[in-house]
N, C-alpha and C positions, 0 to 999 in steps of 0.2 A: 259755116252755115249762118246766113243772115238772121238777124234778130227776129224778123217776121216769120221765118221758117221755124225757129226754135219755140216761139210763143205757144203754138198749139201743143207741142210736145211737153212743154213745161206745165201747162194746165192739165194735160192728160196725166202727167206724173203726179200732180197734186191730187187729182181725182182718184187715181189708182191707189195711191197711198192711203187716202181716206177710206176707200172701198175695202181694202184689205184690213184696215183697222176695225171696221165694223164687224168683221168676222173674227178677228184675232182677239179683240177686247170689246165685246158688245155691251157690257154692263153700263159704261158711262154714256153710251148712245141711247140705251133703253130709257135712261132717266130724262132724256130731253124730249121724248115723244109726248106730244100733247094728249091729255086724257080724253079729249073729245073724239079721237080717232078710234074706229072700231078695231077689234082684234087685240092681240097682245103687243106690247112694246117691242118684244124681240122680233116678231114678224116684220114690223116696220123697220127695225134696225137692219135686219138682213136684206129686206127689199131695197132700202136706200143704199146699202153697200153694194148690192148687185147692180143697181142702177148706176152708181158711180163707176164701177168697173166697165160696164157696157158703154157709158159715155166716154170714158177714157179711151177705150178701143176705137170708138167712132172718131174721136179727135185725132188719133194717131194715124188714121188712114186718110190720105188726101181726098179720095173719092167720096167719103162720107163726112168730111170735116165740117162743111157748112151746116148741114142738117144737125149734126151732133152739137156743134157750137150753139145753135139756137136752142136745142134741147137742154144744154148745160145752163144757159141763161135762165130758162124756165125752171130748171131744177133748183138753182140757187134761190130763186124767188120762192119756190115751193117749200124749201126747208127753213125759210126765215122764221116761221112760227116756232120751230124747235129752238132756235137761238133766243127768241124772246122768252120762251119758257125757261131756258137755262138762266138767263139774266134775272128773271123773277125769282126762281128757286135759289139762286146763289146770292141773293141780295144781303143775306146775313152771314155769309162766309167771310173768312179773312180777306183783307183788302186785295192781295194779289189775285185770288180766285175771282172775287167780285169784279175787279178790273178786267180780267181776261174775258169773263162772260159778257160784260157790257161792251168791251172792245170789239167783240165779234160782230155786234150789230151793224156798225157802220162799214165793216169790212165786206159785207155782202154786196154793197153797191159796186165797189171796184171789181169784184169777181163777176158780177153780171155784165158790167161794161167790158171786161176783158173777153168774156165769151162772145159778146156781140161784136167786138172788134175782129175777132177771129172769123166769125161768120161773114162780116163785111169784106175782109180780105179774101175770103174764099169766093165771093161773088165776082171779083175781078179776074180770078183764075178759071172760072167755070166756062 
């Protein structure tokens, strides 16, 4: 399978793994939910996990891949405030934890670009 055909499936796997983790171990995700959001953190944790699973399914299917990839890019932008909250909340933790939280921030950009590249490759096949 060529790399360009594996790319959407790899991103789908990443999203599916994260989505399952939101249900299997929700507590760490609850802690990243910004206080300004209405409702309970657990509701947002489950909603984002469900969204990740749905987006993974959309990426896995060639027919919905382009639309799903654009939605994935938007999703990665949308969850960025949770990563900022985590970096702020973890600023006094031991160095490895702090580094992981801060390191997540610049990783959002390549994830957004990855999703957009999948959407663009889907345009040529449509």
